[in-house]
KEBALO-174405 format. One record per residue (C-alpha): x negated, y, z negated; chain. Coordinates in pm, 1 decimal. Each point is the difference from the previous one (the first is absolute). Layout:
x=X y=Y z=Z unit=A
...
% end
This chain:
x=-8991.7 y=-5020.9 z=5394.7 unit=A
x=-374.7 y=38.8 z=-35.6 unit=A
x=-184.1 y=-329.2 z=31.8 unit=A
x=-282.1 y=-86.3 z=-238.2 unit=A
x=-302.1 y=-206.0 z=97.4 unit=A
x=-111.6 y=-136.9 z=-336.7 unit=A
x=-330.8 y=-143.9 z=113.5 unit=A
x=-280.4 y=131.4 z=-221.6 unit=A
x=248.8 y=224.4 z=-181.5 unit=A
x=18.7 y=21.1 z=-378.4 unit=A
x=347.4 y=-97.7 z=-120.0 unit=A
x=62.0 y=39.4 z=-372.9 unit=A
x=253.0 y=-229.7 z=-168.2 unit=A
x=118.5 y=59.9 z=-355.4 unit=A
x=142.9 y=-296.8 z=-184.5 unit=A
x=-231.3 y=-216.6 z=210.3 unit=A
x=-59.3 y=-277.9 z=-252.9 unit=A
x=301.3 y=-218.6 z=86.6 unit=A
x=317.3 y=-38.5 z=202.2 unit=A
x=54.5 y=221.0 z=303.6 unit=A
x=-310.7 y=208.2 z=-72.0 unit=A
x=-233.2 y=-299.3 z=-3.0 unit=A
x=153.7 y=-158.7 z=310.4 unit=A
x=-6.3 y=331.8 z=187.2 unit=A
x=-368.8 y=48.2 z=-81.8 unit=A
x=-85.0 y=-329.2 z=170.2 unit=A
x=227.2 y=72.8 z=297.9 unit=A
x=-148.8 y=345.8 z=57.0 unit=A
x=-349.1 y=-145.5 z=-30.1 unit=A
x=87.4 y=-238.1 z=284.7 unit=A
x=89.0 y=308.7 z=202.5 unit=A
x=-340.5 y=154.4 z=-65.5 unit=A
x=73.9 y=243.5 z=-283.6 unit=A
x=-231.9 y=65.5 z=-292.2 unit=A
x=195.6 y=-49.3 z=-320.1 unit=A
x=-9.8 y=215.2 z=-310.4 unit=A
x=161.4 y=-209.0 z=-271.6 unit=A
x=137.9 y=157.6 z=-315.3 unit=A
x=184.6 y=-154.4 z=-294.6 unit=A
x=-29.1 y=-49.3 z=-374.8 unit=A
x=-109.5 y=-366.4 z=-3.8 unit=A
x=-365.8 y=-35.4 z=91.3 unit=A
x=-15.4 y=-378.9 z=29.2 unit=A
x=291.7 y=-15.5 z=241.5 unit=A
x=-143.3 y=291.9 z=199.3 unit=A
x=-323.9 y=-190.4 z=44.5 unit=A
x=196.7 y=-300.8 z=123.6 unit=A
x=175.1 y=216.0 z=260.1 unit=A
x=-333.5 y=153.0 z=99.7 unit=A
x=-138.2 y=-350.4 z=53.3 unit=A
x=305.2 y=-93.2 z=210.7 unit=A
x=-59.7 y=306.5 z=219.9 unit=A
x=-362.8 y=-97.6 z=44.3 unit=A
x=98.5 y=-357.3 z=87.7 unit=A
x=181.3 y=126.7 z=311.2 unit=A
x=-299.9 y=212.6 z=98.3 unit=A
x=120.7 y=327.1 z=-150.4 unit=A
x=-166.5 y=261.6 z=-215.0 unit=A
x=146.1 y=102.7 z=-333.5 unit=A
x=-86.6 y=194.2 z=-312.2 unit=A
x=196.6 y=-14.5 z=-323.5 unit=A
x=44.9 y=237.5 z=-291.0 unit=A
x=201.5 y=-39.1 z=-316.4 unit=A
x=235.0 y=294.8 z=-47.5 unit=A
x=347.9 y=67.1 z=-131.6 unit=A
x=228.5 y=202.1 z=227.9 unit=A
x=157.1 y=176.0 z=-299.6 unit=A
x=-340.1 y=159.0 z=-72.8 unit=A
x=-52.8 y=263.8 z=272.8 unit=A
x=-358.7 y=80.0 z=-99.9 unit=A
x=-101.5 y=-365.4 z=-11.0 unit=A
x=173.6 y=-65.6 z=329.7 unit=A
x=-173.7 y=293.3 z=169.2 unit=A
x=-334.5 y=-119.7 z=-133.4 unit=A
x=73.9 y=-346.7 z=135.5 unit=A
x=79.9 y=141.1 z=342.6 unit=A
x=-328.5 y=191.0 z=1.1 unit=A
x=-186.9 y=-318.6 z=-90.2 unit=A
x=167.6 y=-196.9 z=278.7 unit=A
x=-70.8 y=274.6 z=253.2 unit=A
x=-369.2 y=-7.2 z=-87.6 unit=A
x=-11.2 y=-363.8 z=105.8 unit=A
x=258.5 y=-17.7 z=278.6 unit=A
x=21.0 y=351.7 z=137.7 unit=A
x=295.1 y=241.5 z=-3.3 unit=A
x=344.2 y=-143.0 z=-64.2 unit=A
x=187.6 y=-25.9 z=329.5 unit=A
x=313.0 y=-164.1 z=-134.0 unit=A
x=172.9 y=-36.5 z=-335.7 unit=A
x=232.1 y=-283.9 z=-98.3 unit=A
x=153.8 y=110.6 z=-330.9 unit=A
x=108.6 y=-344.0 z=-110.3 unit=A
x=-46.5 y=-8.1 z=-378.2 unit=A
x=329.3 y=-52.7 z=-175.8 unit=A
x=193.8 y=-192.2 z=-261.7 unit=A
x=355.2 y=-126.8 z=-29.4 unit=A
x=138.6 y=-64.9 z=-347.1 unit=A
x=364.5 y=-109.3 z=-34.7 unit=A
x=207.8 y=247.7 z=-196.0 unit=A
x=288.9 y=-65.0 z=-236.0 unit=A
x=322.2 y=116.0 z=162.6 unit=A
x=45.3 y=365.5 z=-76.1 unit=A
x=-255.9 y=13.5 z=-281.4 unit=A
x=-295.4 y=228.5 z=66.5 unit=A
x=-297.0 y=-109.2 z=-207.6 unit=A
x=-330.0 y=166.9 z=-77.0 unit=A
x=-275.7 y=-58.7 z=82.8 unit=A
x=113.2 y=-270.7 z=245.0 unit=A
x=193.7 y=213.9 z=249.3 unit=A
x=-236.5 y=295.9 z=-25.7 unit=A
x=-287.2 y=-236.6 z=79.2 unit=A
x=176.1 y=-117.9 z=315.9 unit=A
x=43.8 y=359.2 z=118.4 unit=A
x=-356.0 y=90.9 z=-97.8 unit=A
x=-161.3 y=-281.6 z=197.6 unit=A
x=237.9 y=-17.3 z=295.3 unit=A
x=43.7 y=374.5 z=55.0 unit=A
x=-279.6 y=192.1 z=-169.5 unit=A
x=-248.3 y=-267.3 z=107.1 unit=A
x=91.7 y=61.6 z=363.8 unit=A
x=-28.4 y=377.0 z=-43.8 unit=A
x=-342.7 y=-37.7 z=-161.5 unit=A
x=-121.9 y=-223.8 z=283.1 unit=A
x=120.0 y=238.8 z=270.3 unit=A
x=-152.8 y=297.5 z=-181.1 unit=A
x=-336.2 y=-176.8 z=-17.4 unit=A
x=-30.7 y=-70.5 z=373.3 unit=A
x=216.1 y=258.6 z=175.6 unit=A
x=-236.7 y=302.0 z=-5.1 unit=A
x=-277.1 y=-184.3 z=181.5 unit=A
x=239.0 y=-157.4 z=246.8 unit=A
x=154.2 y=337.5 z=82.5 unit=A
x=-344.9 y=151.7 z=46.7 unit=A
x=-88.5 y=-275.1 z=247.3 unit=A
x=344.2 y=15.8 z=162.1 unit=A
x=50.4 y=-372.8 z=36.2 unit=A
x=122.3 y=-310.5 z=-178.7 unit=A
x=311.7 y=-118.2 z=-178.4 unit=A
x=168.7 y=13.0 z=-338.0 unit=A
x=224.2 y=-296.2 z=-78.5 unit=A
x=199.3 y=-118.3 z=-299.5 unit=A
x=143.2 y=-340.5 z=-81.2 unit=A
x=352.7 y=79.7 z=-112.5 unit=A
x=284.8 y=-255.1 z=6.0 unit=A
x=339.7 y=-77.9 z=144.0 unit=A
x=109.4 y=75.8 z=-357.8 unit=A
x=-49.4 y=367.4 z=85.1 unit=A
x=323.9 y=-14.6 z=196.5 unit=A
x=237.3 y=-0.7 z=-295.8 unit=A
x=20.5 y=-50.7 z=-375.9 unit=A
x=9.4 y=-369.5 z=-94.1 unit=A
x=121.2 y=-142.4 z=-331.7 unit=A
x=-279.2 y=-76.1 z=-245.4 unit=A
x=-258.5 y=188.0 z=207.8 unit=A
x=66.4 y=366.6 z=-69.8 unit=A
x=-354.3 y=125.3 z=-52.7 unit=A
x=-140.4 y=-213.3 z=281.2 unit=A
x=261.9 y=111.1 z=254.2 unit=A
x=-45.0 y=361.5 z=-105.5 unit=A
x=-377.9 y=-20.2 z=37.4 unit=A
x=18.6 y=-149.5 z=348.2 unit=A
x=263.1 y=249.4 z=114.3 unit=A
x=-226.6 y=278.3 z=-128.2 unit=A
x=-307.9 y=-106.4 z=196.8 unit=A
x=203.8 y=-66.6 z=315.2 unit=A
x=143.4 y=350.7 z=-15.4 unit=A
x=-340.6 y=145.9 z=-84.3 unit=A
x=-151.6 y=-157.9 z=309.6 unit=A
x=285.5 y=116.5 z=218.7 unit=A
x=-72.5 y=356.7 z=-109.8 unit=A
x=-373.1 y=-49.6 z=51.4 unit=A
x=65.7 y=-129.2 z=350.1 unit=A
x=185.4 y=318.1 z=86.6 unit=A
x=-253.3 y=227.7 z=-168.6 unit=A
x=-301.4 y=-166.6 z=162.4 unit=A
x=123.9 y=4.0 z=358.4 unit=A
x=-281.5 y=123.0 z=221.0 unit=A
x=-265.9 y=-67.6 z=-264.3 unit=A
x=-134.4 y=-313.6 z=166.5 unit=A
x=120.3 y=-218.4 z=-288.8 unit=A
x=267.2 y=-269.0 z=25.7 unit=A
x=229.4 y=-43.7 z=-300.7 unit=A
x=138.4 y=-351.7 z=-34.3 unit=A
x=260.8 y=-132.2 z=-246.3 unit=A
x=12.5 y=-380.0 z=-29.2 unit=A
x=311.6 y=-173.5 z=-138.3 unit=A
x=-49.1 y=-373.5 z=-49.1 unit=A
x=276.6 y=-234.6 z=-94.7 unit=A
x=-85.5 y=-290.0 z=-227.2 unit=A
x=-364.1 y=-111.2 z=25.7 unit=A
x=-156.2 y=-278.2 z=-205.8 unit=A
x=-221.2 y=185.6 z=-249.1 unit=A
x=-72.3 y=-24.5 z=-373.6 unit=A
x=269.0 y=266.7 z=-49.9 unit=A
x=277.7 y=-177.8 z=189.3 unit=A
x=-88.8 y=-336.9 z=-152.6 unit=A
x=149.0 y=133.4 z=-323.9 unit=A
x=341.3 y=52.8 z=161.9 unit=A
x=275.4 y=-228.6 z=-122.4 unit=A
x=239.0 y=53.3 z=289.8 unit=A
x=24.0 y=-115.2 z=359.6 unit=A
x=-224.4 y=203.8 z=229.5 unit=A
x=132.8 y=-11.1 z=356.9 unit=A
x=-239.5 y=-2.5 z=296.4 unit=A
x=-300.3 y=-53.6 z=-228.8 unit=A
x=-331.7 y=1.5 z=185.8 unit=A
x=-362.6 y=-62.9 z=-86.2 unit=A
x=-250.7 y=283.8 z=-51.1 unit=A
x=-209.5 y=-96.0 z=302.1 unit=A
x=293.5 y=41.7 z=237.7 unit=A
x=93.7 y=327.0 z=-169.5 unit=A
x=-359.0 y=119.7 z=39.7 unit=A
x=5.7 y=-65.0 z=375.8 unit=A
x=323.0 y=197.9 z=38.6 unit=A
x=-136.8 y=291.0 z=-204.9 unit=A
x=-333.7 y=1.5 z=181.9 unit=A
x=175.4 y=34.2 z=336.5 unit=A
x=203.2 y=293.4 z=-132.4 unit=A
x=-315.8 y=171.4 z=-125.7 unit=A
x=-170.3 y=-40.4 z=335.0 unit=A
x=304.1 y=144.9 z=175.3 unit=A
x=34.8 y=287.3 z=-245.2 unit=A
x=363.4 y=-102.5 z=-48.2 unit=A
x=180.8 y=256.1 z=-213.9 unit=A
x=230.7 y=-245.6 z=-177.2 unit=A
x=-11.7 y=-378.1 z=-22.7 unit=A
x=265.1 y=-218.5 z=-161.2 unit=A
x=-43.3 y=-376.3 z=25.9 unit=A
x=97.2 y=-271.0 z=61.2 unit=A
x=262.5 y=111.4 z=246.6 unit=A
x=272.8 y=-171.0 z=-201.8 unit=A
x=-85.0 y=214.8 z=-302.9 unit=A
x=-10.8 y=307.0 z=223.1 unit=A
x=360.2 y=-73.4 z=86.8 unit=A
x=84.1 y=-53.3 z=-367.9 unit=A
x=-159.5 y=335.4 z=-87.8 unit=A
x=199.6 y=172.2 z=275.9 unit=A
x=322.9 y=-149.6 z=-133.8 unit=A
x=-85.7 y=78.2 z=-363.3 unit=A
x=-13.7 y=371.1 z=76.5 unit=A
x=341.7 y=-5.5 z=163.1 unit=A
x=206.9 y=-208.9 z=-242.0 unit=A
x=252.7 y=222.5 z=-183.7 unit=A
x=-59.4 y=43.3 z=-373.0 unit=A
x=317.8 y=-183.5 z=-95.5 unit=A
x=-122.4 y=-312.7 z=180.3 unit=A
x=-362.5 y=40.0 z=-107.9 unit=A
x=103.8 y=22.5 z=-364.2 unit=A
x=200.3 y=-320.5 z=26.6 unit=A
x=-288.9 y=-179.7 z=167.0 unit=A
x=-230.9 y=113.9 z=-278.9 unit=A
x=242.1 y=-131.9 z=-259.9 unit=A
x=-36.2 y=-350.1 z=144.8 unit=A
x=-356.2 y=-16.7 z=-136.3 unit=A
x=104.6 y=53.7 z=-359.6 unit=A
% end
């Protein structure tokens, strides 16, 4: 694994206005990184920028929507003018909307795919050419343990996270020898505005600050795949291996 010294390096975080993105911005600032902050909500972005500055870090913020590739690319260019070339990307922007069992709905489910999948593709496309030219840095995506298998009431979300996890696995293979690390991050349940809407028990729930420390260490190590906490890593391993006949019965228990 290639190690990454983040001191004085520009790390871009999409979805930086709250949750994991906001906590990770502060944690990376403590480790010396310069933070490019991108999200749709300007007031919250400014609050995160202030939090970065409170710990002695440097940050710049731009309002952009990851589903708009031109606007995102323009935002990246603006951040690079202030902070220098992007060294690392954390494609974190995402949504999770519960789905009615077996009922695909538009535009709800298409929106989930658009933000969680196309938004990641747009972010990578905006920063990858420069990173490849320089031959250094990392591309990372915040996926989910939910990428492991289809869960009841979460079809579009699970599909979107499985898509980006597989995308980054392919990128990792394709970019071997390029100087870039490709990192897929699979958190379990983390206290964020998104998970606060859940109406079910969330095992091994952790706060965003602890999650940010775990992710930051993986970024510095250039770790190809991170699933945390370890208990959820075990759950994900088991989920993939449970036979369909048992998995279907387990899913029926949540009806």
